VOGU-3710 file (C-alpha; in Angstrom, 3 decimals, decimal comma):
1> mnnkysllsf> 32,602/-29,760/-25,074  32,569/-30,184/-21,416  36,529/-29,281/-20,947  37,789/-26,115/-19,583  38,627/-23,049/-21,698  40,313/-20,274/-22,033  38,512/-17,201/-24,034  40,957/-17,864/-27,002  40,870/-21,940/-26,948  36,880/-21,457/-26,932
11> fneikngnen> 37,191/-19,305/-30,003  40,060/-21,220/-31,720  37,318/-24,480/-31,409  34,235/-22,810/-32,733  36,221/-20,876/-35,277  37,632/-23,865/-36,790  34,580/-26,358/-36,297  33,787/-29,611/-37,110  34,820/-31,225/-40,595  36,727/-27,946/-41,194
21> lpgeivipri> 33,437/-25,756/-41,476  34,084/-22,178/-40,172  32,319/-21,143/-36,930  31,007/-18,472/-35,396  29,982/-17,142/-31,672  27,046/-15,083/-31,651  24,799/-13,366/-28,897  21,552/-13,783/-30,319  18,881/-11,244/-30,782  16,677/-12,455/-28,032
31> qrayaqgrkn> 19,474/-11,972/-25,654  19,610/-8,899/-23,060  22,078/-6,051/-24,039  25,381/-5,921/-22,533  24,987/-4,880/-18,788  28,075/-5,220/-17,164  29,440/-1,862/-17,999  26,256/0,014/-17,008  26,313/2,907/-14,577  24,282/0,934/-11,712
41> ekfvregild> 26,658/-2,172/-12,376  29,602/-0,543/-11,008  29,656/-2,823/-7,872  29,326/-6,205/-9,959  31,967/-4,592/-12,947  34,620/-3,834/-10,016  33,775/-7,015/-8,520  34,777/-9,180/-11,755  37,707/-6,778/-12,972  39,012/-7,150/-9,182
51> difhslltge> 39,077/-11,017/-9,516  40,272/-11,134/-12,948  43,550/-8,634/-12,318  44,314/-11,020/-8,914  44,243/-13,714/-11,281  46,492/-11,905/-13,838  48,966/-10,371/-11,411  49,556/-13,785/-9,221  49,222/-16,294/-12,029  46,370/-18,169/-10,253
61> tlelnfiygt> 43,815/-19,768/-12,315  40,421/-18,199/-12,385  37,181/-20,142/-12,993  34,030/-18,152/-14,342  31,726/-21,146/-14,077  29,744/-22,302/-17,174  28,862/-20,689/-20,264  25,918/-22,387/-21,914  24,909/-22,400/-25,436  23,779/-24,465/-28,912
71> lidkkdhqvf> 25,762/-25,259/-31,824  23,623/-24,744/-34,969  24,656/-26,004/-38,297  24,184/-23,442/-41,313  24,703/-24,282/-44,838  28,484/-23,278/-45,257  29,142/-22,427/-41,387  28,272/-23,341/-37,425  27,032/-20,839/-35,105  27,512/-21,176/-31,716
81> eildgqqrtt> 24,666/-19,447/-30,027  25,161/-17,971/-26,369  22,381/-19,056/-23,991  23,735/-18,033/-20,936  27,067/-16,289/-19,810  26,776/-13,716/-22,343  28,040/-11,054/-19,837  31,095/-12,963/-18,898  32,107/-13,647/-22,532  31,696/-10,245/-23,742
91> tlwllqwyia> 33,856/-8,577/-20,799  36,585/-11,241/-21,537  36,486/-10,327/-25,301  36,785/-6,945/-24,321  39,804/-7,255/-21,953  41,330/-9,561/-24,488  41,612/-7,278/-27,386  42,375/-4,387/-24,606  45,345/-5,905/-23,175  46,315/-7,337/-26,853
101> crenhltedl> 46,418/-3,937/-27,985  48,214/-2,123/-24,733  51,104/-5,294/-25,304  51,180/-5,232/-29,262  49,861/-8,583/-29,498  46,966/-7,850/-31,778  48,172/-9,613/-34,902  46,101/-10,099/-38,081  45,322/-13,657/-37,047  44,139/-12,543/-33,554
111> skllgvfrye> 41,814/-9,660/-35,117  40,229/-12,647/-37,247  39,817/-14,932/-34,371  38,238/-12,026/-32,265  36,254/-11,207/-35,141  34,235/-14,677/-34,750  32,109/-12,963/-31,869  29,134/-10,962/-33,039  26,334/-9,330/-31,291  22,878/-9,451/-32,879
121> trhtstdfcn> 20,724/-7,712/-30,566  21,166/-4,457/-32,476  22,853/-3,824/-36,021  25,180/-1,039/-34,019  26,305/-3,484/-31,756  27,125/-6,252/-34,635  28,894/-3,217/-36,191  30,951/-2,061/-33,067  32,211/-5,843/-32,557  33,128/-6,302/-35,903
131> glsryhyvhh> 35,029/-2,816/-36,147  36,719/-3,092/-32,618  38,323/-6,488/-33,284  40,621/-4,929/-36,290  41,370/-1,745/-34,521  44,714/-1,499/-32,782  44,364/0,939/-30,060  47,253/2,860/-28,935  47,030/4,320/-25,564  47,382/8,169/-24,760
141> egetpsenir> 47,941/9,287/-21,350  45,280/11,003/-20,040  42,648/9,661/-22,568  40,137/7,031/-22,171  39,526/4,268/-24,630  36,133/5,321/-25,052  37,255/9,084/-25,813  39,898/7,483/-28,194  37,224/5,218/-30,035  34,753/7,912/-30,392
151> kqlkwyfksf> 37,671/10,414/-31,993  39,618/8,095/-34,128  37,213/5,880/-35,697  35,182/7,447/-38,687  33,096/4,386/-38,487  31,979/5,429/-35,025  28,528/7,221/-35,677  26,345/9,123/-33,319  23,821/6,238/-33,652  26,507/4,045/-31,625
161> dldptvdsml> 25,487/6,047/-28,685  21,898/4,797/-28,635  22,888/1,376/-28,235  22,757/0,421/-24,790  25,569/-2,718/-25,337  27,941/0,091/-27,230  27,461/2,307/-24,398  28,213/-0,534/-21,625  31,326/-1,732/-23,839  32,917/1,766/-23,842
171> vmlnaideky> 32,437/1,777/-19,816  34,182/-1,284/-19,221  37,003/-0,668/-21,206  37,554/2,515/-19,393  37,160/0,438/-16,079  39,334/-2,254/-17,665  42,230/0,866/-18,615  41,821/1,895/-15,276  42,607/-1,533/-13,646  45,689/-1,752/-16,251
181> nkagksdlya> 47,352/1,127/-15,221  47,098/0,951/-11,479  48,485/-2,707/-12,077  51,674/-1,169/-13,358  52,590/-4,400/-15,368  53,078/-4,513/-19,315  53,151/-8,355/-19,502  49,911/-9,893/-18,512  48,728/-11,100/-22,026  49,919/-14,654/-21,457
191> qleniqfyvl> 48,180/-14,743/-18,296  45,103/-14,282/-19,950  45,174/-17,972/-20,529  44,335/-18,604/-16,270  40,878/-17,222/-17,161  38,810/-19,994/-17,512  35,145/-21,440/-17,981  33,508/-24,614/-18,935  31,093/-24,792/-22,044  27,811/-26,429/-22,047
201> rldkfkltee> 26,359/-27,337/-25,296  22,437/-27,309/-24,429  21,484/-28,475/-28,058  22,635/-32,180/-26,791  19,978/-32,062/-24,203  17,302/-31,177/-26,895  16,307/-28,135/-25,239  13,839/-25,916/-27,582  14,688/-22,448/-28,793  12,056/-21,004/-26,612
211> lyikmnargl> 14,646/-21,291/-23,618  16,481/-18,476/-25,288  13,771/-15,904/-24,352  12,749/-17,451/-21,007  16,599/-17,343/-19,771  17,304/-13,852/-21,154  14,624/-11,409/-20,798  15,472/-8,360/-22,934  17,184/-5,456/-21,421  17,399/-5,782/-17,683
221> sltpfenfka> 20,613/-5,893/-15,632  22,236/-8,342/-13,948  19,957/-9,622/-11,524  20,326/-11,206/-7,944  19,081/-14,530/-9,278  21,747/-14,674/-11,950  24,411/-14,095/-9,111  22,699/-16,599/-6,848  22,565/-19,178/-9,410  26,620/-18,986/-10,521
231> dlinymktsg> 26,975/-18,966/-6,784  25,229/-22,142/-5,980  26,474/-24,098/-8,655  30,214/-22,826/-7,855  29,431/-24,273/-4,588  28,346/-27,328/-5,638  31,210/-28,126/-8,251  33,693/-26,869/-5,628  32,408/-28,523/-2,693  33,214/-32,278/-3,622
241> rfdeiteyng> 29,950/-33,253/-2,301  28,122/-33,080/-5,890  30,252/-34,876/-8,240  28,328/-38,324/-8,351  27,714/-39,258/-12,117  23,954/-39,182/-12,873  21,793/-39,736/-16,058  20,309/-36,691/-17,347  18,532/-36,593/-20,803  20,617/-39,723/-22,285
251> rsipyylkia> 23,756/-38,425/-20,847  26,092/-39,213/-18,093  26,748/-35,664/-15,905  27,995/-34,746/-12,819  25,181/-34,208/-10,187  25,671/-30,420/-9,994  25,717/-30,100/-13,636  22,467/-31,636/-13,812  20,890/-29,274/-11,049  22,484/-26,316/-13,304
261> seidgkwvdl> 20,974/-27,535/-16,641  17,213/-28,023/-14,396  17,871/-24,662/-13,260  18,157/-22,939/-16,932  16,060/-25,834/-18,294  12,506/-26,981/-17,394  12,227/-25,379/-14,313  12,197/-22,026/-16,202  8,660/-22,886/-17,180  7,326/-22,878/-13,633
271> fwdnndyeti> 8,328/-19,055/-13,472  7,849/-17,771/-16,774  4,730/-15,748/-17,662  4,631/-13,964/-21,607  3,170/-11,277/-20,357  6,027/-10,286/-18,188  8,564/-10,517/-21,028  6,168/-8,319/-23,247  6,176/-5,606/-20,750  10,063/-5,264/-20,357
281> dsaeyiedne> 11,716/-2,498/-21,983  14,965/-3,742/-23,964  16,564/-0,426/-23,685  16,001/0,459/-20,042  16,376/-0,928/-17,082  13,066/-0,653/-14,889  13,017/-1,422/-11,382  9,426/-2,170/-10,964  9,372/-4,313/-13,895  9,669/-8,012/-12,987
291> dynvkyfrff> 11,011/-11,001/-15,107  11,194/-14,696/-14,386  14,416/-14,065/-12,451  12,939/-12,214/-9,488  9,927/-14,512/-9,053  12,409/-17,804/-9,490  14,676/-16,074/-7,132  12,094/-15,732/-4,432  11,208/-19,836/-4,431  14,851/-20,332/-3,394
301> yryfastyil> 15,160/-17,880/-0,458  11,525/-18,380/0,601  12,410/-22,233/0,738  15,379/-21,381/2,854  13,384/-19,337/5,084  11,007/-22,012/5,451  13,665/-24,743/6,339  15,667/-22,350/8,818  12,696/-21,945/10,822  12,219/-25,820/10,838
311> kyaldvksdp> 15,603/-26,969/11,181  17,931/-24,439/12,605  16,162/-21,959/14,786  16,557/-23,216/18,302  14,932/-20,266/20,202  11,410/-19,753/18,608  10,552/-16,697/20,898  10,212/-13,668/18,879  12,425/-11,304/20,751  15,185/-14,050/20,080
321> mrqdkmylff> 14,324/-14,578/16,728  14,333/-10,921/15,872  18,331/-11,169/16,551  18,650/-13,857/14,587  21,089/-13,062/11,939  20,243/-16,129/9,712  16,522/-15,456/10,578  16,535/-12,120/9,556  18,517/-12,696/6,366  16,143/-15,062/4,756
331> hqvsesqkln> 12,804/-13,586/6,268  13,077/-9,988/5,835  16,644/-8,590/4,181  15,959/-11,006/0,913  12,635/-9,788/0,670  13,784/-6,209/0,552  16,371/-7,005/-2,225  15,944/-4,579/-4,922  16,407/-6,124/-8,497  19,855/-5,004/-9,048
341> nylrfdhykt> 20,991/-5,617/-5,780  22,513/-9,328/-4,804  23,412/-9,866/-0,932  26,192/-12,724/-1,498  25,803/-16,287/-0,838  27,310/-16,521/2,561  24,065/-17,708/4,557  23,070/-20,104/2,100  26,273/-21,759/2,322  26,240/-22,007/5,862
351> mldaqpdhic> 22,906/-23,988/5,821  24,314/-25,992/2,733  27,234/-26,766/4,822  25,389/-28,118/7,538  23,041/-30,308/5,445  23,962/-30,464/1,556  20,698/-32,475/1,039  18,552/-28,814/0,941  19,791/-29,258/-2,658  18,424/-32,394/-3,207
361> nmekildtly> 15,018/-31,435/-1,394  14,616/-28,371/-3,641  15,164/-30,432/-6,596  12,458/-32,812/-5,538  10,031/-29,833/-4,722  10,710/-28,233/-8,070  10,346/-31,449/-9,913  7,402/-32,389/-8,409  5,547/-29,208/-9,245  6,923/-29,176/-12,947
371> dhyekdikpl> 5,120/-32,705/-13,180  2,142/-31,964/-11,075  1,121/-28,311/-10,436  -1,384/-27,436/-13,329  -3,203/-30,563/-13,484  -2,944/-32,110/-9,784  -1,900/-29,267/-7,437  -3,242/-26,143/-8,186  -7,168/-26,845/-7,958  -6,533/-28,382/-4,539
381> ltpvwnknee> -4,716/-25,244/-3,033  -8,053/-23,039/-2,860  -9,857/-23,904/0,390  -13,110/-24,966/0,111  -14,806/-22,009/1,493  -13,240/-19,729/-1,880  -14,051/-22,286/-4,620  -16,031/-19,912/-6,385  -14,719/-16,585/-4,974  -11,309/-16,406/-5,989
391> ekedswdfys> -10,942/-12,449/-5,648  -11,255/-13,240/-1,722  -8,311/-12,570/0,709  -7,751/-16,226/1,104  -7,320/-17,005/-2,416  -4,028/-18,691/-2,802  -1,786/-20,442/-5,386  1,698/-21,737/-5,226  2,938/-18,844/-7,259  1,715/-16,405/-4,524
401> imkptgfnlq> 5,354/-17,091/-3,431  6,464/-15,021/-6,549  4,880/-11,641/-5,704  6,366/-9,061/-3,994  3,877/-8,471/-1,569  1,329/-10,246/0,190  3,623/-13,094/1,448  2,569/-12,966/4,886  2,768/-14,885/7,923  -0,019/-17,196/6,937
411> rriifaaice> 1,132/-17,809/3,343  4,424/-18,296/4,390  3,326/-21,545/6,594  1,124/-22,572/3,339  4,219/-22,554/1,442  6,346/-24,468/4,140  3,163/-27,030/4,321  3,493/-27,820/0,204  7,317/-28,258/0,427  6,914/-30,361/3,432
421> fieayetfdl> 4,429/-32,766/1,898  6,453/-32,982/-1,089  9,488/-33,733/0,881  8,211/-36,160/3,145  6,429/-38,573/0,709  8,700/-40,804/-1,653  6,233/-40,284/-4,327  3,461/-37,542/-4,984  -0,243/-38,691/-3,790  -2,967/-36,783/-4,907
431> etfgkwmrvv> -5,480/-37,871/-2,684  -3,117/-37,302/0,276  -2,221/-34,029/-0,619  -5,968/-33,033/-1,196  -6,152/-34,153/2,398  -3,399/-32,567/3,931  -4,345/-29,054/2,116  -7,975/-29,063/3,413  -6,458/-29,653/7,235  -3,634/-26,841/6,548
441> wnvvsntdid> -6,041/-24,387/5,545  -8,230/-24,932/8,254  -5,722/-24,523/11,027  -4,251/-21,536/9,430  -7,355/-19,964/8,854  -8,225/-20,612/12,492  -5,052/-19,795/14,057  -3,993/-16,244/15,356  -0,741/-16,092/13,591  0,343/-12,726/14,977
451> sisaltvler> 3,936/-13,048/15,736  7,495/-14,667/14,920  6,798/-17,235/17,427  3,163/-18,011/16,193  4,675/-19,011/12,651  7,362/-21,007/13,966  5,373/-23,299/16,395  2,743/-23,646/13,819  5,382/-24,308/10,988  7,013/-26,959/13,249
461> slsgiirgaa> 3,812/-28,754/14,346  2,519/-29,179/10,665  5,924/-30,498/9,687  5,500/-33,077/12,667  2,232/-33,999/11,243  3,283/-34,767/7,653  6,084/-36,180/8,270  4,814/-38,458/10,960  2,310/-39,616/8,464  4,388/-40,076/6,075
471> qsqkefyhyl> 6,787/-42,312/8,252  4,020/-44,381/9,062  2,471/-45,209/6,157  -0,680/-45,181/7,443  -3,645/-43,716/5,795  -3,392/-39,770/6,716  -6,935/-39,368/8,365  -5,714/-42,403/10,594  -2,716/-41,429/11,155  -4,337/-37,856/12,448
481> seysskande> -6,943/-39,223/14,334  -4,180/-41,003/16,904  -1,731/-37,877/16,814  -0,450/-36,596/19,846  2,473/-34,214/20,550  3,967/-32,134/23,165  4,679/-29,332/20,961  1,077/-28,910/20,365  -0,248/-29,537/23,854  2,078/-26,699/25,932
491> dsngersgai> 1,550/-23,678/23,624  1,511/-20,796/26,157  -1,454/-19,080/24,497  -3,640/-21,800/23,611  -5,102/-20,893/20,108  -2,302/-22,376/17,943  -2,855/-25,763/19,658  -6,661/-25,308/19,339  -6,818/-25,552/15,733  -5,089/-28,622/15,215
501> qeeiikaryi> -6,891/-30,410/18,130  -9,733/-30,019/16,021  -8,282/-31,561/13,104  -7,477/-34,371/15,206  -11,297/-34,811/16,698  -12,570/-34,527/13,058  -10,097/-36,887/11,977  -11,592/-39,471/14,669  -14,905/-38,734/13,519  -13,856/-39,322/9,806
511> isddrwlplf> -12,364/-42,824/10,356  -15,246/-43,685/12,318  -18,439/-43,274/9,574  -17,734/-42,209/6,048  -21,096/-39,817/6,539  -18,880/-37,585/8,421  -16,596/-36,186/5,786  -19,085/-34,447/3,596  -20,508/-32,989/6,089  -17,551/-31,591/7,538
521> leaeqhpfck> -16,762/-30,268/4,076  -20,143/-28,667/3,766  -19,960/-26,782/6,854  -16,305/-25,765/6,518  -17,143/-23,668/3,390  -19,573/-21,425/5,470  -18,346/-17,956/5,092  -17,942/-17,885/8,596  -16,803/-21,178/9,708  -13,877/-21,115/7,027
531> gmvrfflkae> -12,601/-24,787/7,897  -13,914/-24,429/11,908  -16,604/-26,031/13,235  -15,392/-27,105/16,569  -17,562/-24,564/18,315  -20,541/-26,740/17,497  -18,915/-30,143/17,454  -18,195/-32,143/20,883  -15,126/-33,946/21,384  -17,226/-37,139/21,542
541> gdtpeifahr> -20,431/-38,862/21,239  -22,078/-36,547/18,520  -24,025/-38,301/15,537  -23,945/-37,067/11,829  -27,806/-36,327/12,571  -26,823/-34,347/15,625  -24,309/-32,085/13,641  -26,326/-31,727/10,783  -29,124/-30,205/13,134  -26,712/-28,061/14,572
551> yatvknmfde> -25,137/-26,883/10,944  -28,785/-25,994/10,157  -28,995/-23,564/12,723  -25,495/-22,359/12,145  -26,304/-21,389/8,837  -28,838/-18,682/9,706  -27,107/-17,532/13,012  -24,125/-16,595/11,382  -22,776/-15,499/7,720  -19,787/-13,933/6,020
561> kgvtaeysee> -20,042/-10,742/8,411  -20,493/-12,611/11,977  -23,338/-13,021/13,761  -26,665/-12,456/12,026  -28,824/-9,302/12,833  -31,592/-11,004/14,607  -28,993/-12,707/17,023  -26,793/-9,524/17,090  -27,739/-5,948/17,118  -31,658/-6,445/16,591
571> gdyillrsli> -31,662/-9,144/19,491  -29,288/-6,801/21,878  -26,327/-8,930/21,329  -27,810/-11,884/23,219  -25,931/-14,586/21,521  -22,223/-12,915/22,162  -23,713/-11,710/25,714  -24,542/-15,191/26,344  -21,191/-16,857/25,472  -19,483/-14,313/27,507
581> sritnwenfn> -21,192/-15,510/30,370  -20,021/-18,750/29,930  -16,303/-17,772/29,970  -14,974/-19,328/33,222  -11,413/-18,654/32,977  -10,391/-15,068/33,515  -7,401/-15,383/30,764  -9,489/-16,214/28,356  -11,204/-12,881/29,125  -8,613/-10,587/30,377
591> nryftdkvek> -7,061/-8,226/27,227  -9,324/-10,301/24,871  -11,326/-9,079/21,793  -14,770/-9,329/21,910  -16,976/-8,738/18,870  -19,464/-10,658/16,757  -18,375/-9,319/13,599  -15,427/-10,995/11,315  -12,583/-8,783/11,989  -10,308/-8,637/8,819
601> kynalkimlt> -7,295/-9,493/11,069  -8,898/-12,583/12,869  -12,337/-13,814/13,582  -12,554/-12,640/17,615  -15,705/-14,648/18,366  -14,055/-17,860/16,594  -11,085/-17,490/18,933  -13,269/-17,289/21,733  -15,007/-20,540/20,570  -11,971/-22,635/19,979
611> tpnnqplrdf> -9,849/-21,373/22,663  -8,714/-25,025/24,355  -9,934/-24,243/27,850  -13,070/-22,787/26,757  -14,650/-26,132/26,670  -18,014/-24,886/28,897  -18,374/-21,807/26,452  -18,531/-24,835/23,488  -20,774/-26,992/25,356  -23,116/-23,967/25,937
621> mcdvldkptk> -23,039/-23,191/22,540  -23,898/-26,899/21,689  -26,914/-26,807/24,357  -28,484/-23,650/22,687  -28,155/-25,350/18,889  -29,601/-28,715/20,311  -33,236/-26,766/21,435  -35,691/-27,809/18,883  -37,027/-24,374/18,396  -35,419/-20,740/17,902
631> gemlsemyka> -37,812/-19,573/20,994  -36,485/-22,243/23,315  -32,652/-21,500/21,925  -33,441/-17,541/22,868  -34,823/-18,556/26,205  -31,516/-20,699/27,032  -29,304/-17,718/25,911  -31,505/-14,853/28,448  -31,309/-17,536/31,269  -27,868/-17,539/30,650
641> vnepshlnld> -27,355/-13,681/30,775  -29,209/-13,687/33,890  -27,013/-15,715/35,965  -24,190/-14,672/38,287  -20,649/-14,981/36,763  -18,861/-18,448/36,132  -15,509/-17,149/36,400  -13,065/-19,289/38,536  -11,338/-16,425/40,267  -9,597/-18,928/43,364
651> aywdvdrkrl> -6,119/-17,978/42,074  -6,811/-14,476/41,659  -6,813/-11,200/43,707  -9,664/-8,637/43,442  -12,587/-11,195/43,229  -15,210/-8,625/43,450  -13,845/-6,509/40,476  -13,417/-9,020/38,157  -16,683/-10,453/38,512  -18,234/-6,923/38,174
661> iherlyqhpe> -16,475/-6,769/34,811  -17,706/-10,006/33,789  -21,399/-9,587/34,712  -21,307/-6,057/33,216  -20,311/-7,419/29,674  -23,207/-9,942/29,512  -25,789/-8,545/31,938  -26,169/-4,629/30,599  -26,926/-4,573/26,596  -25,876/-1,046/26,594
671> yerwiqanga> -22,308/-1,848/27,189  -22,279/-4,359/24,539  -24,310/-1,947/21,974  -21,687/0,766/22,574  -18,867/-1,911/22,320  -19,902/-3,417/19,140  -21,101/-0,244/17,358  -17,079/0,922/17,753  -15,582/-2,106/16,150  -13,055/-4,801/17,856
681> wrvywrysny> -12,556/-3,864/21,480  -10,794/-5,621/24,413  -10,463/-5,467/28,246  -7,486/-4,049/29,369  -5,449/-2,421/32,513  -4,437/1,207/32,613  -4,689/3,736/35,363  -5,360/1,268/38,070  -8,524/0,570/36,136  -9,981/-1,754/33,634
691> ysvetgssyn> -11,829/-0,431/30,110  -12,899/-2,009/27,239  -10,424/0,117/24,786  -10,777/0,511/20,751  -7,869/-1,167/18,903  -5,082/1,509/18,266  -7,130/3,946/20,196  -5,469/5,587/23,666  -8,807/7,267/24,994  -11,511/5,713/23,024
701> lilldtnrne> -12,566/3,391/26,062  -15,161/3,047/28,769  -14,770/2,273/32,396  -15,912/-1,303/33,245  -14,488/-2,102/37,072  -16,719/0,451/38,926  -20,335/1,964/38,946  -19,197/4,946/37,435  -21,739/5,125/34,608  -24,387/3,802/36,871
711> fikqlmlndg> -24,375/6,941/39,633  -23,334/9,407/37,131  -26,781/8,515/35,182  -28,214/8,675/38,771  -26,573/12,147/39,325  -27,895/13,476/35,944  -31,286/12,084/36,361  -32,020/12,713/40,268  -29,638/15,842/41,354  -29,792/18,387/38,505
721> ftlidenirg> -26,094/17,829/36,970  -25,450/17,904/33,103  -22,769/16,362/31,048  -20,170/18,902/29,960  -19,610/18,993/26,100  -16,164/19,201/25,807  -15,679/18,299/22,208  -13,883/15,408/23,574  -14,451/12,888/20,405  -13,761/9,171/20,155
731> nhnqtqvedf> -12,611/7,305/16,721  -16,241/7,056/16,077  -16,564/10,972/15,850  -18,911/11,300/18,442  -18,636/13,609/21,562  -19,469/12,319/25,044  -22,881/14,013/25,160  -23,839/12,433/21,786  -22,722/8,644/22,911  -24,302/9,323/26,249
741> kkygiffgyr> -27,687/10,028/24,397  -27,323/7,117/21,891  -26,188/4,587/24,419  -26,440/5,733/27,851  -22,654/5,162/27,859  -20,031/7,713/29,501  -16,444/7,053/27,251  -13,012/8,390/28,027  -10,840/8,615/31,149  -12,851/11,397/32,618
751> vpllkeyrgw> -16,314/12,467/32,723  -17,078/15,994/33,636  -20,532/17,080/35,356  -21,760/20,380/35,840  -24,351/21,789/38,222  -25,446/25,295/39,449  -25,642/25,440/43,443  -26,344/28,317/45,765  -25,076/30,616/42,770  -21,780/28,700/42,316
761> qvrvnfsynn> -20,916/26,868/39,098  -19,972/23,421/40,352  -17,643/20,886/38,300  -17,617/17,473/39,411  -14,863/15,626/37,572  -15,189/11,441/37,335  -11,395/10,780/36,501  -9,024/7,949/35,758  -7,359/6,537/38,753  -10,873/6,116/40,610
771> lcyisviydg> -10,823/9,426/41,902  -13,550/12,151/41,913  -12,432/16,301/41,843  -14,705/18,791/43,195  -14,115/22,378/41,595  -15,986/25,689/41,049  -15,462/28,481/38,533  -14,347/31,645/40,131  -12,637/34,554/39,313  -12,898/36,589/42,760
781> diqelnnvfg> -10,828/37,018/45,985  -9,479/33,255/46,605  -9,578/34,048/50,460  -13,270/33,814/50,325  -12,687/29,845/49,611  -9,683/29,449/51,693  -12,200/30,740/54,791  -14,995/27,873/54,077  -12,920/24,839/52,980  -9,151/25,553/54,135
791> eanvrevent> -6,422/26,872/52,534  -4,847/23,306/52,361  -7,635/22,169/50,418  -8,129/24,925/47,780  -5,521/25,070/44,686  -6,405/26,386/41,378  -6,874/23,925/38,636  -4,137/25,187/36,206  -4,609/25,988/32,232  -8,460/26,739/33,078
801> npkryqisea> -10,369/29,703/31,160  -12,438/31,051/32,889  -10,424/30,201/36,234  -11,538/27,326/38,314  -10,663/26,166/41,676  -10,735/22,636/43,285  -12,374/22,956/46,744  -11,455/19,349/48,418  -9,217/16,731/48,291  -10,237/14,109/45,730
811> fnyekanyde> -11,996/11,298/46,872  -11,914/7,588/45,624  -15,084/6,240/43,711  -13,865/2,658/43,262  -16,262/0,909/45,288  -18,674/3,588/45,883  -22,391/3,280/45,307  -24,877/6,193/44,106  -26,002/7,062/47,701  -22,343/7,136/48,852
821> ikekifsvld> -21,069/9,560/46,068  -24,039/11,843/46,304  -23,100/12,436/49,787  -19,808/12,949/49,789  -20,443/15,495/46,573  -23,004/17,364/48,735  -21,236/17,249/51,956  -18,815/19,588/50,125  -21,353/21,518/48,253  -23,174/22,339/51,361
831> klpqsenvl> -20,270/24,312/52,860  -20,492/26,702/49,808  -22,057/30,157/51,012  -25,095/31,732/48,926  -23,459/33,858/46,116  -24,908/36,366/43,509  -21,333/36,349/41,461  -22,100/33,026/39,021  -19,767/33,122/36,284
//
């Protein structure tokens, strides 16, 4: 039963049966309701009817792919149960009946032949099909088939309207009626033989009855996966490149038929969840509910997304990738598909035309998962730091790819790494896979994957490693210890190659001495390290004993939140400050985040410690950890924060300013107290100054590159100025006055001070752009101020109540010290006449 059939030839073969046993064609009870007539299936319905009527009107053959089922021998007859193809069979059955009625071909024999088709989903579906096959419909102008049936048939009861299959059949009959009338032909019946399909008996493949349930979750409309599956098999069948004969379950069949059978066969088990099946409503389409089809489809389009990144995307920078239609389709558009909205096969076809082997690779991946997932692969997919904490954020297994959300850039790389391993090696080696996943998790967890470009570079780097290892046939750690790649060494930002370089260094240690691997595994599972130990491992020269001593200290210095309290807030952030003091490259300092807490998005301290050109910082960390006592460690750190800046600024302008910023962040603990108390902060340039600013905030910041903080405090302490509390609040919901009292720091772009002087309310405003403005609160005759300060220097400050007037040109405080600022301010104030008119 592998030949092409028309509907009638298929029905005739089943009806006559073998050894003259009569036969039936049955839609079994576990099948979904007929869906192509549903209101939300208009797009699918119109598409298939357009194809059908084009065939009927032109005489061209229309192939509708495969119908799958099993032939069951009953006591006195045979039953062909349709497993897949129910929708097409039902549509063709309705079409055959309708055109036979319209063109007067519905004979008694044809009625009996159509009567072998039976629905078992509901008794009303069974009764309707049985009754319709015997009813000779007569068309009346202005009356739809559904109106005619409801009005003319005495056996049509209200209960039929509640059956979703019957309701869909009536909608489809109305659509067929509309198409037929528009065609304007009355001789289409003979052309029905041109609509053909293949029939595949799955009982010959010894597939179990459980497959019915797995392939036909009740009550859902046609899914994108069903459409994709049909397009994929049709592409394979018509391309001519997948016709080779292969052995499958004891039979010789074309390769494309083997893939079709595996998609609808054993691979279903990988994506099937009985809990999903139990929650599917049999009578109503519920978009939020997912059956195995949805999860199954995600594997395919996510596989193509990964493959496109690895093999086809030429320009991996983020902006060009955002304009790349193929990238957008697989990485974004496909992810947003609704369960009833198929986005066509064009982009898949483009990739398969270029490289047909993608189908063989997918087959290999799915076969490997089928054979090894539960027993071998799944236990190795959880990183060592999460072995007993499966609810943590890093918890992951392969079926995370089936979830609609959470498939972030990190998980895309993990998915790609699993697929690449399976593709690269001829056979699945469990030991090598375990080593590979350890390295992958270590790299992914310690890389700032924050862009399309970062995703692409890291995916390609990992692919290069595993494919090179497989090709070399060397033991994995031996190969990794020798690994060198320009793509790794020339990343523009540095961090992405740093994590891979750490794994190369560790591999060299591992192959040199068997004691290293258990030491690394222990350290990697620490909740702060999460795979990263490079900050206390030198590139060469360390011994297992030295590393074990350092790690004993690291365990007490760090926890899952970051630096422990005694080296953090209780110790004036001495560890972080001493590390900042050892930064030598401005690019590792500028626009960087400085916190000793583990942030949700990334671990900023670890980024500092692992940035490739921050070797002096790592050397310092190792030197501190090598001290025999805690007291000597602290002494080394305090010594560091009292030294001048080590920044190498030979190639930079404004050297003094940059050194001032650097020293301020490690020599003055009040700055670090304020910064750390308010979250992850970064150094950035705006309005002619450098600030430390909170992520996502435009005003919660402190000035770093002038002495503003220090001389304002002196003006308040020595000269009677007070800080004006204008209710300016930071994201931490403290005013400037509250912040100053708590930390001794002024935040915001401007800091306003107030002083009563000679009867005047004087305001001195230290603003952005390094400018200081002096004004007085005044509601009298402006001429009095003009006489003293000159008309050109006096101007009203807009939108102030009470009125305020600036009384001099603004002056620059960028490089000034306290004495210079005080002299400039009082040189203006001393011009004020004594006044009794204080506001």
